[in-house]
C-alpha positions as CSV (number, residue, x, y, z in Angstrom):
1,M,89.3,87.7,-115.1
2,A,88.3,85.3,-112.3
3,T,89.3,86.0,-108.7
4,Y,89.9,83.2,-105.9
5,S,89.6,83.7,-102.3
6,A,88.9,81.6,-99.0
7,I,87.5,82.3,-95.6
8,S,87.5,79.7,-92.6
9,A,85.6,80.0,-89.7
10,G,85.5,77.1,-87.0
11,S,84.7,74.0,-88.8
12,L,83.3,75.6,-92.2
13,S,85.5,76.6,-94.9
14,L,84.3,78.7,-97.9
15,A,85.9,79.1,-101.2
16,F,84.6,81.8,-103.2
17,V,85.3,82.2,-107.2
18,S,84.0,85.4,-108.7
19,T,83.5,85.4,-112.6
20,G,82.0,88.4,-113.8
21,T,78.4,88.7,-111.9
22,R,78.5,85.4,-110.7
23,F,80.0,84.0,-107.3
24,C,80.5,80.2,-106.4
25,V,80.9,78.7,-103.0
26,S,82.9,75.6,-103.7
27,N,84.0,72.3,-102.3
28,R,86.2,69.8,-103.6
29,N,83.9,69.1,-106.5
30,P,82.2,72.6,-107.6
31,K,79.4,71.0,-110.0
32,H,77.8,69.4,-107.1
33,L,75.2,71.9,-105.4
34,L,73.4,71.7,-102.5
35,K,71.5,74.9,-103.2
36,Q,71.0,77.0,-106.2
37,S,69.3,80.6,-106.0
38,W,69.6,83.1,-108.9
39,D,73.4,83.6,-109.6
40,F,74.7,81.8,-106.5
41,K,76.1,78.2,-105.9
42,I,76.4,77.3,-102.3
43,C,77.8,74.0,-101.1
44,F,79.9,73.0,-97.8
45,C,83.2,71.9,-98.0
46,S,85.8,70.2,-96.1
47,T,88.4,71.8,-94.1
48,S,91.2,69.6,-95.8
49,P,94.1,71.8,-96.8
50,A,94.2,69.6,-100.2
51,H,90.7,70.4,-101.0
52,S,91.6,74.4,-100.6
53,K,94.4,74.2,-103.3
54,L,91.8,73.0,-106.1
55,P,91.5,75.3,-109.1
56,P,88.2,76.8,-110.4
57,P,85.4,74.7,-111.6
58,N,86.2,75.4,-115.5
59,E,89.9,74.6,-114.9
60,A,89.0,71.4,-113.2
61,E,86.7,70.3,-115.5
62,K,88.9,70.7,-118.4
63,K,91.8,69.1,-116.4
64,K,89.8,65.9,-116.4
65,K,88.8,66.0,-120.2
66,N,92.4,66.4,-121.1
67,R,93.3,63.4,-118.9
68,R,90.7,61.3,-120.6
69,R,91.8,62.3,-123.8
70,E,95.5,61.5,-123.3
71,A,94.5,58.0,-121.6
72,K,92.5,57.2,-124.8
73,R,95.5,58.2,-127.0
74,Y,97.6,56.0,-125.1
75,D,95.2,53.2,-125.3
76,D,95.0,53.5,-129.2
77,G,98.5,53.1,-129.4
78,D,99.2,56.5,-130.7
79,Y,102.0,57.2,-127.9
80,E,105.3,55.5,-128.2
81,N,106.3,56.0,-124.4
82,G,107.6,53.6,-122.2
83,D,106.4,55.4,-119.0
84,F,103.4,53.1,-118.6
85,V,104.2,50.5,-115.9
86,V,102.0,47.3,-114.5
87,V,101.9,47.0,-110.8
88,N,101.3,43.8,-108.8
89,F,100.7,43.4,-105.2
90,Y,98.9,41.5,-102.5
91,K,98.7,40.9,-99.0
92,F,96.5,38.5,-96.3
93,V,95.7,41.0,-93.7
94,F,92.4,41.6,-91.7
95,I,90.2,44.4,-92.7
96,K,87.4,45.1,-90.4
97,D,85.0,47.1,-92.6
98,P,86.3,46.2,-96.5
99,E,83.5,48.1,-97.9
100,E,84.6,51.2,-96.1
101,E,88.1,50.5,-97.3
102,V,87.0,50.2,-101.0
103,A,85.2,53.5,-100.6
104,K,88.5,55.1,-99.3
105,H,90.4,53.7,-102.1
106,L,87.9,54.9,-104.6
107,A,87.7,58.5,-103.1
108,F,91.5,58.6,-103.3
109,V,91.7,57.4,-107.0
110,E,88.9,60.0,-108.1
111,Y,90.2,63.0,-106.1
112,R,93.7,62.5,-107.4
113,D,92.2,61.8,-110.9
114,L,94.4,58.6,-111.2
115,N,94.8,57.1,-114.8
116,I,94.9,53.6,-113.6
117,H,93.2,50.5,-115.2
118,G,93.2,47.1,-113.6
119,R,91.7,45.0,-111.0
120,V,91.9,45.9,-107.4
121,Y,90.0,43.7,-105.2
122,L,89.5,44.0,-101.1
123,N,87.6,41.9,-98.6
124,E,88.0,41.0,-95.0
125,Q,91.0,38.8,-95.5
126,G,93.1,41.6,-97.3
127,I,93.9,43.2,-100.9
128,N,94.9,41.7,-104.3
129,A,95.8,44.2,-107.1
130,Q,96.8,44.3,-110.6
131,Y,96.7,47.6,-112.4
132,S,98.4,49.6,-115.1
133,G,99.0,53.2,-115.8
134,P,101.7,56.0,-116.2
135,S,104.2,55.5,-113.8
136,K,103.4,58.6,-111.9
137,D,99.9,57.6,-111.4
138,A,100.4,53.9,-110.7
139,L,103.1,54.7,-108.1
140,A,100.9,57.5,-106.2
141,Y,98.4,54.8,-105.4
142,V,101.1,52.7,-103.8
143,E,102.6,55.5,-101.9
144,W,99.2,56.3,-100.4
145,L,98.5,52.9,-99.7
146,R,101.7,52.3,-97.6
147,E,100.9,55.1,-95.5
148,D,98.5,53.0,-93.9
149,E,100.1,50.9,-91.4
150,I,98.6,47.5,-92.2
151,F,100.0,48.0,-95.8
152,S,103.3,49.8,-95.2
153,D,105.3,46.6,-95.8
154,I,103.4,45.5,-99.0
155,L,105.9,43.8,-101.6
156,V,105.2,45.5,-105.0
157,Q,106.0,44.0,-108.3
158,I,106.6,46.7,-111.2
159,S,107.2,45.7,-114.9
160,P,106.8,48.0,-117.8
161,A,103.9,48.3,-120.1
162,L,105.5,49.6,-123.4
163,N,102.0,49.8,-125.3
164,G,99.8,51.9,-122.5
165,H,97.5,50.3,-120.5
166,A,97.6,46.4,-120.0
167,F,94.0,46.2,-118.7
168,P,90.6,47.7,-120.3
169,K,89.4,49.3,-117.5
170,L,89.5,50.0,-113.4
171,K,87.5,47.6,-111.1
172,L,88.3,48.5,-107.8
173,R,85.7,46.6,-105.5
174,Y,84.8,44.2,-102.7
175,K,85.0,40.6,-103.8
176,P,84.4,37.8,-101.6
177,S,87.5,35.6,-102.7
178,L,90.9,37.3,-103.5
179,V,91.7,34.1,-105.5
180,Q,89.2,31.8,-107.7
181,L,89.0,28.6,-106.1
182,E,86.5,25.7,-106.2
183,G,84.5,26.5,-103.2
184,G,85.9,29.8,-102.4
185,V,88.9,30.8,-100.0
186,S,87.1,32.8,-97.1
187,H,87.0,29.4,-95.0
188,L,90.8,29.1,-95.3
189,P,93.0,30.4,-92.4
190,L,94.8,32.9,-94.6
191,L,95.4,35.2,-92.0
192,D,97.5,32.6,-89.9
193,P,101.0,32.7,-91.2
194,S,101.6,29.4,-89.5
195,M,99.2,27.8,-91.5
196,R,100.8,29.1,-94.8
197,A,103.9,27.7,-96.5
198,T,107.5,29.1,-95.4
199,L,108.7,31.9,-97.4
200,L,112.0,31.5,-99.5
201,A,113.6,34.5,-100.7
202,P,114.9,34.2,-104.5
203,S,118.3,33.6,-103.3
204,E,117.5,30.7,-101.1
205,W,115.2,29.5,-104.0
206,R,118.0,29.6,-106.4
207,N,120.3,27.7,-104.0
208,R,117.8,24.8,-103.1
209,L,117.1,24.3,-106.9
210,E,121.1,24.5,-108.0
211,A,121.9,22.2,-104.9
212,R,119.0,19.5,-105.9
213,Q,120.4,19.8,-109.6
214,G,124.0,18.8,-108.6
215,I,122.6,15.9,-106.8
216,D,120.3,14.7,-109.5
217,Q,123.2,15.0,-112.2
218,A,125.5,13.1,-109.9
219,S,122.9,10.0,-109.5
220,D,121.5,10.5,-113.1
221,S,118.0,10.9,-111.8
222,D,115.0,13.2,-112.2
223,L,113.7,15.7,-109.2
224,N,111.9,13.2,-106.8
225,G,112.3,11.5,-103.4
226,D,112.3,14.1,-100.7
227,F,111.9,17.1,-102.9
228,V,109.0,18.1,-105.4
229,L,109.0,21.4,-107.2
230,L,105.4,22.1,-107.8
231,D,104.2,24.9,-110.4
232,V,100.9,26.0,-108.9
233,R,99.5,27.6,-112.3
234,N,97.9,26.4,-115.3
235,G,99.2,24.2,-118.2
236,Y,99.1,27.0,-120.8
237,E,101.3,29.3,-118.3
238,W,104.0,26.4,-118.1
239,D,103.9,26.1,-121.7
240,V,105.8,29.5,-122.1
241,G,108.0,29.1,-119.2
242,H,108.8,27.2,-115.8
243,F,111.5,26.0,-113.4
244,N,113.6,23.2,-114.6
245,G,112.3,20.2,-113.0
246,A,108.8,21.4,-112.6
247,R,106.0,18.9,-114.1
248,R,103.5,20.8,-116.5
249,P,100.2,21.4,-114.4
250,D,97.2,19.2,-115.8
251,V,94.8,22.3,-115.3
252,D,93.8,25.1,-117.3
253,C,92.2,27.1,-114.6
254,F,93.6,27.5,-111.0
255,R,89.9,27.1,-109.6
256,S,90.3,23.1,-110.5
257,T,93.6,22.5,-108.9
258,S,93.7,19.5,-106.8
259,F,97.3,18.9,-106.0
260,G,97.5,16.6,-102.9
261,I,93.6,16.1,-102.7
262,S,93.1,14.2,-105.9
263,E,90.3,11.5,-106.0
264,Q,91.8,8.1,-106.5
265,E,91.5,8.1,-110.3
266,A,93.7,11.0,-110.6
267,V,96.7,10.0,-108.5
268,A,98.6,9.5,-111.8
269,S,98.4,13.0,-112.5
270,D,99.1,14.2,-109.1
271,P,102.8,14.8,-108.3
272,L,101.9,14.9,-104.6
273,A,100.2,11.6,-104.4
274,D,101.6,8.8,-102.2
275,L,104.3,11.2,-100.9
276,D,105.7,10.9,-97.5
277,K,103.6,14.1,-96.0
278,E,106.4,14.4,-92.7
279,K,109.5,14.1,-94.5
280,T,108.9,15.4,-98.4
281,D,110.0,18.8,-98.9
282,I,107.2,20.7,-101.2
283,L,108.7,23.9,-103.2
284,M,105.7,25.7,-104.7
285,Y,105.9,28.9,-107.0
286,C,103.5,30.7,-109.1
287,T,103.7,34.3,-110.8
288,G,103.3,36.5,-107.8
289,G,103.0,34.2,-104.9
290,I,99.3,34.6,-104.0
291,R,98.0,31.1,-105.6
292,C,100.9,29.5,-103.5
293,D,99.8,31.2,-100.3
294,V,96.4,30.1,-100.7
295,Y,97.1,26.5,-101.9
296,S,99.7,26.1,-99.1
297,T,96.9,26.4,-96.4
298,I,94.9,23.6,-98.0
299,L,98.0,21.4,-98.0
300,R,98.7,22.2,-94.6
301,Q,95.5,21.1,-93.6
302,R,95.7,18.0,-95.5
303,G,98.7,17.1,-93.3
304,F,101.7,18.3,-95.5
305,K,104.4,19.5,-93.1
306,N,107.5,20.8,-95.1
307,L,105.9,23.6,-97.4
308,Y,107.8,26.2,-99.2
309,T,106.9,29.0,-101.4
310,L,109.0,31.4,-103.3
311,K,108.5,34.8,-102.1
312,G,106.9,37.4,-104.3
313,G,106.6,34.6,-107.1
314,V,108.7,34.2,-110.5
315,S,108.5,37.9,-111.0
316,H,110.3,38.7,-108.0
317,Y,112.8,35.9,-108.6
318,L,113.6,37.0,-112.2
319,E,114.1,40.6,-110.9
320,N,116.6,39.4,-108.2
321,E,118.1,36.3,-109.8
322,G,117.5,36.5,-113.2
323,P,116.5,33.4,-115.4
324,V,118.9,31.1,-113.6
325,E,117.0,27.5,-113.1
326,W,114.3,29.2,-115.4
327,V,113.5,28.2,-119.0
328,G,111.5,30.6,-121.3
329,N,109.2,33.6,-120.8
330,L,107.0,34.4,-118.0
331,F,102.9,34.4,-118.7
332,V,101.1,37.4,-117.2
333,F,97.3,37.8,-117.1
334,D,97.1,41.2,-118.8
335,S,97.4,42.1,-122.6
336,R,101.1,41.8,-122.5
337,L,100.5,37.8,-122.0
338,S,104.2,37.0,-122.0
339,L,107.4,38.6,-120.8
340,P,110.9,37.6,-121.4
341,P,113.2,37.6,-118.3
342,S,115.0,40.5,-119.6
343,T,111.8,42.7,-118.7
344,Y,112.8,42.2,-115.1
345,N,116.5,42.0,-115.0
346,L,118.3,42.8,-118.3
347,E,121.9,42.8,-116.6
348,A,121.6,39.4,-115.3
349,V,120.4,37.8,-118.6
350,S,123.2,39.2,-120.4
351,E,125.5,38.0,-117.9
352,E,124.0,34.5,-117.7
353,S,124.0,34.2,-121.6
354,A,127.6,34.9,-121.5
355,T,128.5,32.4,-119.2
356,G,126.1,29.9,-120.7
357,K,124.0,29.4,-117.8
358,I,120.6,29.8,-119.5
359,S,118.7,27.0,-120.5
360,E,118.1,26.3,-124.2
361,N,115.7,23.6,-123.4
362,P,113.1,23.6,-126.8
363,F,110.2,22.7,-124.6
364,A,107.5,24.8,-126.4
365,K,105.6,23.0,-129.1
366,C,102.9,24.2,-131.2
367,Y,99.2,23.2,-130.4
368,I,98.3,22.3,-133.9
369,C,101.3,20.5,-135.4
370,S,103.6,19.8,-132.3
371,S,106.7,21.6,-134.0
372,Q,109.1,23.9,-131.9
373,V,107.6,27.3,-131.4
374,C,110.4,30.3,-131.2
375,E,108.1,32.8,-130.0
376,L,107.0,32.1,-126.5
377,R,103.4,33.9,-126.7
378,H,99.8,32.6,-126.8
379,R,97.1,33.7,-129.0
380,N,93.3,33.3,-128.7
381,C,91.5,31.4,-131.3
382,A,89.9,33.4,-134.1
383,N,86.5,31.6,-133.4
384,L,84.8,33.7,-130.9
385,D,82.9,30.8,-129.4
386,C,86.1,28.7,-128.9
387,N,88.7,31.8,-127.8
388,L,90.9,29.0,-127.0
389,L,94.3,30.5,-125.7
390,F,97.2,28.3,-127.4
391,L,100.8,28.7,-128.8
392,C,101.2,28.4,-132.4
393,C,103.7,28.2,-135.1
394,A,103.5,30.8,-137.9
395,D,102.7,28.6,-140.7
396,C,99.7,27.2,-138.7
397,V,98.3,30.7,-137.9
398,K,98.3,31.2,-141.6
399,N,96.7,27.9,-142.8
400,L,94.1,28.0,-140.1
401,H,93.3,31.9,-140.1
402,G,94.2,32.0,-136.6
403,C,92.1,29.1,-135.5
404,C,93.0,26.3,-133.3
405,C,91.5,23.6,-135.5
406,L,89.9,23.1,-139.0
407,N,86.5,23.2,-137.4
408,C,86.9,26.8,-136.0
409,T,87.8,28.0,-139.4
410,T,84.1,27.6,-140.5
411,A,82.4,29.2,-137.3
412,P,79.7,31.6,-137.8
413,R,81.7,34.3,-135.4
414,L,85.1,34.6,-136.8
415,R,87.6,37.3,-136.1
416,P,90.6,38.4,-138.4
417,V,94.0,37.1,-137.9
418,L,95.9,39.5,-135.4
419,P,99.4,40.3,-136.6
420,G,102.3,40.6,-134.0
421,H,101.3,40.9,-130.5
422,Q,97.9,42.6,-130.7
423,R,95.0,41.4,-128.6
424,Y,91.1,40.6,-129.5
425,K,88.9,43.5,-128.8
426,K,85.2,43.3,-128.3
427,W,83.0,41.4,-130.9
428,Y,80.9,44.1,-132.2
429,I,84.1,45.8,-133.6
430,Y,84.7,42.8,-136.1
431,R,81.0,41.8,-136.6
432,D,80.5,43.9,-139.6
433,S,83.8,44.5,-140.8
434,E,85.1,43.6,-144.4
435,V,87.6,41.0,-142.8
436,Q,84.6,39.0,-141.4
437,S,83.3,38.7,-144.9
438,R,86.4,37.7,-146.6
439,L,87.1,35.2,-143.9
440,K,83.7,33.4,-144.6
441,I,84.6,33.1,-148.4
């Protein structure tokens, strides 16, 4: 039987574990040795109280293996457990040494052995994070982050991930741009709140839209004049859900967004072209808010005065106000792809359904045949070299073997038709499969 004891002298703390004739002087990770001689393993350790609570080396290693095995079982869909969540947050705040900040975050995640997958990016302008994990692990990271004064007031969005991890792995690192935009964003005044748009709480946003809808119904006109509702997302995101009155963005990548800064030949497709920059109210929205914050600084520099954004984005709105003025689902950039409003607020959806306030606008069309699509969820083209993200009716999925067009059905690298809500995996998984050979016949 192993025995465990600790000695503290000044700034040095030693933990002894005896197993038979072997003695170990250990720090937080006993397998890393500074010196080894005969039967002795020696290393120096921190005086942190948390470190003195670590289990013996063999138990710590066993625990880590079990956690990895458990994570893999969730990833493979063996568990039917709704305890997994997706966490989203961002904040623009000055970070003097972002590389050191990244190291701190990585050390915490490793020390606590947190089972989280996703994207956590930091730089001199702040942090942007989207990740998944068991709720205990996912929220532990948030709680630790909020202990830092500069992140104490961060707005966190949480939604369920019923099929385990929504991201393949964890990327926690320094990134020059927190948001991908042509030319980067490091030169933008993101740390100056006066250069960003004014935040509207979900209730204020709803009041604005409802008031404007009443005016338009009375005048029998569309949203125009001194009010513009700007969807600062991509066209395929609009395709599965949007606010009533918002025009479909004519881009498939936020990097290419050019509202208010279009060249002359693109004016017809720009909802901000030829507007009165002094008098027109521009209400901007996106999924979580960060794209609006970034783009509003560009518009501010271009002379637009009355800029407003939806605080916390659509996800925060659906959580607080339900689907009023919203039609369809919400596109998300993880394996779930599309979430109905009930994901965020089931009670509000039920109430609005009972009162008949939820829009039944049949806006979603099949990319291939243009028929109405009932399931508001994208799929990727089965042709790996195309990989187009598109909405498709069940008949076209069957007829074109999951491809977006007839040409793609004869492509050399075809993947199988995915049933239900599955997502494609790496190509090598399908490369030598029987399904591949059947599709070529």
